[in-house]
C-alpha positions as CSV (number, residue, x, y, z in Angstrom):
1,M,67.7,15.5,31.4
2,S,63.9,15.8,31.3
3,P,61.9,13.1,33.0
4,Q,60.6,10.2,30.9
5,P,56.9,10.7,30.3
6,D,54.6,8.1,31.7
7,R,54.3,5.6,28.9
8,G,52.4,2.8,30.5
9,P,53.2,-0.9,30.0
10,S,56.1,-1.5,27.7
11,P,55.4,-3.4,24.5
12,I,59.0,-4.6,24.6
13,A,58.4,-6.3,28.0
14,E,55.4,-8.0,26.4
15,I,57.6,-9.2,23.5
16,A,60.2,-10.5,26.0
17,L,57.5,-12.4,28.0
18,K,56.5,-14.3,24.8
19,E,60.1,-15.1,23.8
20,A,61.0,-18.7,24.6
21,N,64.8,-18.2,24.0
22,I,66.3,-16.9,27.2
23,G,69.1,-15.1,25.4
24,V,66.7,-13.2,23.2
25,N,64.6,-12.5,26.2
26,R,67.6,-10.8,27.9
27,L,68.3,-8.9,24.6
28,W,64.8,-7.4,24.7
29,G,65.2,-6.5,28.4
30,H,68.3,-4.5,27.7
31,F,66.8,-2.7,24.7
32,D,63.7,-1.8,26.8
33,E,66.1,-0.1,29.3
34,F,67.9,1.7,26.5
35,T,64.7,3.3,25.2
36,R,64.5,5.3,28.5
37,I,68.0,6.6,28.2
38,P,68.7,9.8,26.1
39,R,71.8,9.1,24.0
40,K,72.2,11.6,21.3
41,T,75.5,11.7,19.5
42,G,77.9,13.6,21.6
43,N,75.9,13.0,24.8
44,E,76.3,9.3,25.5
45,A,77.3,9.7,29.2
46,A,74.0,8.4,30.6
47,M,74.1,5.3,28.3
48,R,77.8,4.6,29.2
49,E,77.1,4.9,33.0
50,H,74.2,2.5,32.6
51,I,76.4,-0.1,30.8
52,L,79.2,0.5,33.4
53,A,76.8,-0.3,36.2
54,W,75.8,-3.5,34.4
55,A,79.5,-4.5,33.9
56,D,80.2,-3.8,37.6
57,E,77.2,-6.0,38.6
58,H,78.7,-8.8,36.5
59,Q,82.2,-8.2,37.9
60,L,83.6,-7.4,34.4
61,A,86.7,-5.2,33.9
62,T,86.1,-1.9,32.1
63,E,88.0,0.9,30.6
64,V,86.9,4.3,29.2
65,D,89.2,6.2,26.9
66,Q,89.5,10.0,26.7
67,R,86.9,10.2,24.0
68,G,84.3,8.3,26.0
69,N,84.5,4.9,24.2
70,L,84.0,1.9,26.5
71,L,85.8,-1.4,26.6
72,I,84.6,-4.3,28.7
73,T,86.5,-7.6,28.9
74,V,84.8,-10.9,29.6
75,P,87.0,-13.8,30.7
76,A,87.1,-17.0,28.7
77,T,85.2,-20.1,29.8
78,L,87.5,-22.3,31.9
79,N,90.0,-24.2,29.8
80,Y,89.3,-21.9,26.8
81,E,91.7,-19.2,27.7
82,A,94.0,-19.9,24.8
83,T,91.1,-19.7,22.2
84,P,91.5,-16.6,19.9
85,G,89.6,-13.7,21.4
86,I,86.6,-12.1,19.7
87,I,85.6,-8.4,19.9
88,L,81.9,-7.6,19.8
89,Q,81.5,-4.1,18.7
90,G,78.7,-1.5,18.4
91,H,78.0,2.1,19.2
92,M,76.1,3.8,22.0
93,D,74.7,6.9,20.3
94,M,71.6,7.3,18.2
95,V,70.0,9.8,15.9
96,C,67.5,11.8,17.8
97,V,64.6,13.2,15.7
98,G,61.0,13.9,16.6
99,E,58.8,15.1,19.5
100,P,59.1,14.7,22.4
101,D,62.8,15.1,21.8
102,P,64.5,11.7,22.3
103,A,67.7,13.6,23.2
104,Q,65.8,14.8,26.3
105,V,63.4,12.0,27.3
106,G,64.3,8.9,25.4
107,V,61.8,7.2,23.2
108,T,58.4,5.6,23.6
109,P,58.2,2.3,21.8
110,V,55.0,0.9,20.3
111,L,54.1,-2.2,18.2
112,S,52.9,-1.6,14.6
113,A,49.3,-2.2,13.8
114,D,50.1,-5.7,12.4
115,G,52.3,-6.5,15.4
116,Q,55.3,-7.2,13.2
117,W,57.5,-4.2,13.9
118,L,58.6,-2.3,17.0
119,Q,58.4,1.4,16.3
120,A,58.5,4.7,18.3
121,I,55.8,7.2,18.7
122,N,56.6,10.3,16.5
123,T,60.4,9.8,17.0
124,T,63.3,7.7,16.0
125,L,63.6,4.4,17.8
126,G,67.3,4.0,18.5
127,A,67.5,0.4,17.3
128,D,70.6,1.7,15.4
129,N,72.6,0.6,17.3
130,G,70.7,-0.1,20.5
131,I,69.6,-3.5,19.4
132,G,73.2,-4.3,18.6
133,V,74.5,-3.2,22.0
134,A,71.6,-5.2,23.6
135,T,72.7,-8.3,21.7
136,I,76.3,-7.8,22.8
137,M,75.3,-7.6,26.5
138,S,73.0,-10.6,26.2
139,I,75.8,-12.7,24.7
140,A,78.2,-11.7,27.5
141,E,75.6,-12.8,30.1
142,G,75.0,-16.1,28.4
143,K,76.3,-19.6,29.3
144,I,77.8,-20.1,25.9
145,V,81.3,-21.7,25.9
146,H,83.7,-19.1,24.6
147,G,87.2,-17.8,24.5
148,P,88.1,-14.2,25.7
149,L,85.5,-11.6,24.7
150,A,85.9,-7.9,24.5
151,L,82.8,-5.6,24.3
152,M,83.9,-2.5,22.4
153,L,81.2,0.3,22.5
154,T,81.9,3.5,20.8
155,V,80.6,7.1,20.9
156,N,79.9,9.6,18.1
157,E,79.3,7.0,15.4
158,E,76.4,8.8,13.8
159,V,78.6,11.9,13.0
160,G,81.6,10.7,11.0
161,I,82.5,7.6,13.1
162,A,84.5,10.1,15.3
163,G,84.6,7.9,18.4
164,A,86.1,5.0,16.6
165,L,88.7,7.2,14.8
166,A,89.8,8.7,18.2
167,M,89.7,5.3,20.1
168,D,92.7,4.9,22.3
169,F,92.4,2.1,24.9
170,K,95.4,1.1,27.0
171,N,94.4,-2.5,26.8
172,P,96.2,-3.8,23.7
173,L,93.8,-6.8,23.3
174,E,96.5,-9.2,22.7
175,N,95.5,-12.6,21.2
176,F,92.2,-11.1,20.0
177,Q,91.8,-12.3,16.4
178,Y,88.3,-11.5,15.3
179,L,86.0,-8.5,15.4
180,L,82.3,-8.7,14.8
181,N,80.4,-5.4,14.3
182,L,76.7,-5.6,15.2
183,D,75.6,-2.5,13.4
184,S,74.2,-4.1,10.2
185,E,70.7,-3.4,9.0
186,E,69.5,-6.2,6.8
187,E,68.8,-9.8,8.0
188,G,70.8,-12.4,6.2
189,E,73.6,-10.1,5.2
190,A,77.2,-9.8,6.4
191,T,79.4,-6.9,5.5
192,I,83.1,-7.8,4.9
193,S,84.6,-4.6,3.6
194,S,84.2,-0.8,3.8
195,A,85.9,2.2,2.4
196,G,88.4,4.5,4.1
197,G,88.3,8.1,3.2
198,G,89.8,11.6,3.4
199,D,88.7,15.1,2.7
200,T,90.5,17.6,0.5
201,L,90.0,21.4,1.0
202,I,91.0,23.6,-1.9
203,N,91.2,27.4,-1.8
204,L,91.8,29.2,-5.0
205,P,92.6,32.9,-4.7
206,L,90.5,35.1,-6.9
207,Q,91.9,38.2,-8.7
208,T,89.3,40.7,-9.8
209,E,88.9,43.7,-12.1
210,P,86.1,46.3,-12.7
211,V,82.9,45.0,-14.2
212,G,82.7,47.9,-16.6
213,D,79.7,47.9,-18.8
214,R,79.2,44.2,-18.8
215,Q,75.8,42.7,-18.1
216,I,75.3,40.6,-14.9
217,L,73.5,37.2,-15.4
218,T,72.8,34.4,-13.0
219,L,72.6,30.8,-14.3
220,S,70.6,28.3,-12.3
221,L,71.3,24.6,-12.8
222,E,68.9,22.1,-11.2
223,G,67.2,18.8,-11.9
224,L,70.0,16.3,-11.5
225,I,69.6,13.2,-9.3
226,G,72.5,13.7,-6.8
227,G,72.8,11.0,-4.2
228,H,75.2,9.5,-1.6
229,S,78.8,9.7,-2.7
230,G,79.5,6.2,-1.4
231,I,76.4,4.3,-2.2
232,E,75.5,5.9,-5.6
233,I,78.9,6.9,-6.9
234,S,79.0,3.7,-9.0
235,E,75.9,4.8,-11.0
236,D,77.7,7.5,-13.0
237,R,75.2,10.1,-12.0
238,L,75.9,13.6,-13.3
239,N,77.7,16.0,-11.0
240,A,76.3,19.5,-11.0
241,I,79.8,21.0,-10.5
242,K,81.2,19.1,-13.4
243,A,78.2,20.0,-15.5
244,I,78.5,23.8,-14.8
245,G,82.2,23.5,-15.5
246,S,81.4,22.2,-18.9
247,V,78.8,24.9,-19.6
248,L,81.2,27.6,-18.5
249,N,83.9,26.2,-20.7
250,D,81.6,26.3,-23.7
251,L,80.4,29.8,-22.9
252,S,83.8,31.3,-22.4
253,A,84.9,29.9,-25.8
254,E,82.0,31.7,-27.5
255,I,81.9,34.9,-25.5
256,P,85.1,36.9,-25.3
257,G,85.1,38.9,-22.1
258,L,83.0,36.5,-20.0
259,G,84.0,36.8,-16.4
260,L,82.8,34.9,-13.3
261,V,81.4,36.8,-10.3
262,D,80.5,34.0,-7.9
263,M,79.1,30.5,-7.6
264,D,77.4,28.2,-5.0
265,F,77.2,24.5,-5.7
266,G,76.9,21.6,-3.2
267,Y,76.2,21.5,0.5
268,A,77.7,18.3,2.0
269,R,81.0,16.4,1.5
270,N,79.3,13.0,1.1
271,V,76.6,14.1,-1.4
272,I,76.9,14.3,-5.2
273,P,75.8,17.8,-5.9
274,S,72.6,18.1,-8.0
275,K,72.1,21.9,-8.3
276,G,73.5,25.3,-7.9
277,K,73.9,28.8,-9.2
278,V,76.7,30.8,-10.9
279,T,76.8,34.5,-11.6
280,I,78.6,35.8,-14.7
281,A,79.4,39.1,-16.4
282,V,79.2,39.2,-20.2
283,P,79.3,42.0,-22.8
284,A,75.8,43.4,-23.4
285,E,75.8,42.2,-27.0
286,A,76.4,38.6,-25.9
287,A,73.4,38.5,-23.5
288,E,71.0,38.0,-26.3
289,K,72.5,34.7,-27.6
290,I,73.4,33.2,-24.2
291,A,70.1,31.2,-23.9
292,D,70.9,29.4,-27.2
293,L,74.5,28.7,-26.2
294,I,73.3,27.3,-22.9
295,A,70.7,25.0,-24.6
296,Q,73.5,23.7,-26.8
297,S,75.8,23.1,-23.9
298,R,73.0,21.4,-22.0
299,E,72.6,18.8,-24.8
300,K,76.3,18.2,-24.7
301,V,76.2,17.6,-20.9
302,L,73.2,15.2,-21.3
303,G,75.1,13.3,-24.0
304,E,77.2,11.9,-21.1
305,S,74.1,10.9,-19.1
306,I,72.9,7.3,-18.8
307,H,69.9,8.0,-16.6
308,D,66.5,9.0,-18.0
309,E,65.7,11.0,-14.9
310,E,68.6,13.4,-15.8
311,Q,66.6,14.7,-18.8
312,A,65.0,16.9,-16.2
313,L,68.2,19.0,-16.1
314,Q,67.5,22.7,-16.4
315,I,70.1,25.4,-17.0
316,N,68.3,28.8,-17.0
317,V,69.1,32.4,-16.9
318,V,67.3,33.8,-13.9
319,D,66.7,37.3,-12.6
320,T,69.4,38.6,-10.4
321,D,69.6,41.6,-8.0
322,K,73.4,41.5,-7.9
323,H,75.2,44.6,-9.0
324,P,78.9,43.9,-8.3
325,D,81.6,46.4,-9.0
326,Q,84.2,43.6,-9.5
327,V,84.4,40.5,-11.6
328,M,87.1,37.8,-11.8
329,T,89.9,38.6,-14.3
330,Q,90.1,36.6,-17.5
331,D,93.1,34.6,-16.1
332,T,91.2,33.8,-12.9
333,T,88.0,32.9,-14.8
334,I,90.0,30.5,-17.0
335,N,91.7,29.0,-13.9
336,V,88.4,28.4,-12.2
337,I,86.9,26.8,-15.2
338,R,90.0,24.6,-15.7
339,L,89.9,23.6,-12.0
340,L,86.3,22.5,-12.2
341,S,87.1,20.6,-15.4
342,E,90.3,18.9,-14.3
343,L,89.5,17.8,-10.7
344,P,88.4,14.2,-10.8
345,H,85.0,12.9,-9.9
346,G,83.5,9.4,-9.8
347,V,84.9,5.9,-9.8
348,A,88.6,5.5,-10.2
349,Y,89.0,1.7,-9.6
350,W,86.7,-1.3,-9.2
351,S,87.4,-4.2,-6.8
352,G,89.0,-7.3,-8.2
353,D,87.7,-9.4,-5.3
354,V,84.1,-8.4,-5.1
355,E,82.1,-8.1,-8.3
356,G,80.4,-4.7,-8.7
357,L,82.1,-3.1,-5.7
358,V,83.7,0.3,-6.1
359,Q,87.2,0.2,-4.7
360,T,88.3,3.8,-5.1
361,S,86.3,7.0,-5.9
362,T,86.2,10.7,-5.3
363,N,83.3,13.1,-5.0
364,L,83.7,16.8,-6.1
365,A,81.2,17.9,-3.5
366,I,81.2,21.6,-2.9
367,A,82.3,24.7,-4.9
368,K,81.4,28.1,-3.7
369,T,83.0,31.6,-3.6
370,E,83.6,33.2,-0.2
371,G,85.2,36.6,-0.2
372,S,88.3,36.5,-2.4
373,E,88.5,32.7,-2.7
374,L,86.8,29.8,-4.4
375,K,86.5,27.1,-1.9
376,I,86.2,23.5,-3.0
377,Q,85.7,20.4,-0.9
378,M,86.2,16.8,-2.1
379,M,85.7,13.5,-0.4
380,T,87.8,10.5,-1.6
381,R,87.1,6.9,-0.6
382,S,88.9,3.6,-1.0
383,S,89.2,0.3,0.7
384,V,92.9,0.2,-0.3
385,D,94.9,2.8,1.5
386,A,97.6,3.1,-1.2
387,E,95.0,3.9,-3.8
388,L,93.4,6.5,-1.5
389,A,96.7,8.2,-1.0
390,A,97.5,8.1,-4.8
391,L,94.2,9.6,-5.8
392,R,94.5,12.3,-3.2
393,G,97.9,13.1,-4.5
394,I,96.5,13.6,-8.0
395,I,93.9,16.0,-6.6
396,E,96.5,18.0,-4.7
397,Q,98.8,18.2,-7.7
398,R,96.1,19.4,-10.2
399,A,94.8,22.0,-7.8
400,S,98.3,23.2,-6.8
401,D,99.3,23.5,-10.5
402,L,96.5,26.1,-10.9
403,G,97.6,28.2,-8.0
404,A,95.3,26.8,-5.3
405,Q,96.1,26.2,-1.7
406,V,95.4,22.6,-0.7
407,K,94.8,21.1,2.7
408,Q,94.1,17.4,3.0
409,L,92.6,16.2,6.3
410,P,94.0,13.1,7.9
411,P,92.4,10.0,6.2
412,Y,90.7,7.1,8.0
413,P,91.7,3.7,6.8
414,G,89.8,1.3,4.6
415,W,88.9,-2.3,5.3
416,P,89.8,-4.5,2.3
417,A,87.6,-7.4,1.4
418,R,88.8,-10.9,2.2
419,P,85.9,-13.1,0.9
420,D,87.7,-16.3,1.6
421,S,88.7,-15.6,5.2
422,S,87.9,-18.2,7.8
423,I,85.4,-16.1,9.8
424,N,83.4,-15.4,6.7
425,K,83.2,-19.0,5.8
426,L,82.2,-19.9,9.4
427,A,79.5,-17.2,9.5
428,A,78.0,-18.4,6.2
429,K,78.0,-22.0,7.4
430,E,76.3,-21.2,10.7
431,W,73.7,-18.9,9.1
432,Q,72.8,-21.7,6.7
433,A,72.4,-24.1,9.6
434,I,70.2,-21.6,11.6
435,S,68.1,-20.1,8.8
436,G,68.3,-22.6,6.0
437,E,69.3,-19.8,3.7
438,A,72.5,-18.7,2.2
439,L,74.3,-15.7,3.9
440,K,74.6,-12.8,1.6
441,I,78.2,-11.5,1.7
442,I,78.4,-7.8,0.9
443,A,80.9,-5.0,0.8
444,V,80.1,-1.3,1.0
445,H,81.8,1.8,-0.5
446,A,81.2,3.9,2.6
447,G,83.0,4.4,5.9
448,L,82.2,2.1,8.7
449,E,83.6,1.8,12.3
450,C,85.3,-1.5,11.3
451,G,87.7,0.3,9.0
452,A,88.7,2.8,11.6
453,I,89.2,0.1,14.2
454,M,91.0,-2.3,11.9
455,G,93.4,0.5,11.1
456,K,94.4,0.7,14.8
457,S,95.0,-3.0,15.4
458,Q,96.4,-6.2,14.0
459,I,93.1,-8.1,14.2
């Protein structure tokens, strides 16, 4: 670990000195200490040791599981031992971007020019989730009357909530009834549901034959919007893999002898693909008319679009330096096109409890040739575990029917919405009393630590 550079008086300390509320003052004090601790995802040891020392100072029981997650238990106020327990949960890691590297020296905080925001100089700040962890520790130190408390601090949240998924504490946390996650972003909002998910890996073997005298062409597709497969999946944005599947289907119907050479679409499991390239082999006499056929197919694809921005879609024949000896056989080419067409993408079910919330969806994320295989990756999400399993089953069946090998990674559980639960009503009531404003209750179609944790407990 590199030494923290001299950064002078801390603006956080100045904020704390001006803060009249002693609890908020403690919060800022903890966060000030966190800024000095490098805590990149996967390297949370220094942060954990700092919090363990704090717990020891306050004579609190602690447990660290094999993954590095930390559990601290806080005894109830006298005569409140039978009160249902509350878990306060957050994560210890942060995204480290910028120079000097926060993963090495921590961050240097500074107030914005208008004095309204705390920022960091040329780096990420680590308020996600440092401010949540600081809040949790401040509450535990306070004189508030409470039942049993458990402070659940995870690792590896920023990369696939891996810490929460692997969490394995020996303490069963009996009689703990509520969990409050302090990793939200917007003031005045409370999240009450998140999606579980699971990846599907599909490998389709590719049979080839000699190219012969066919001409090699590369088609480039670009200009779609893309987006996050949880947040934007509800917007019916066009998927580049589905789009090229439609184009190839049209071309193969008009050009006998068309064969696929390779393709490369998508780059991340949780991103709706927006561009890519496919290389094809066609009889020489067909090359002259392919531009017109592509233009017709493009209009057909855009006929399914509901977004003006997608009019920027371009499907062009581009120069290629590829001179392959082999091309996929006709049967394999047809199988690939069918697979791209038949695999589902988009919203499968909407929530009946929360208006406008996607309950179940899948993202056809990656399709690329590697050696003698077409490799496809899909990410399926749902807040209802039975629907997640059913949709993944459909994907497996359709891919298997076309001769593909399918591997489905273990899913992580969803967190179904319960808008009328007592904790939601209590939170709304207290927020109204504190702020004078209504609490906005939201649900997200993305994975949160809450879902992984709830899947391990009876809370």
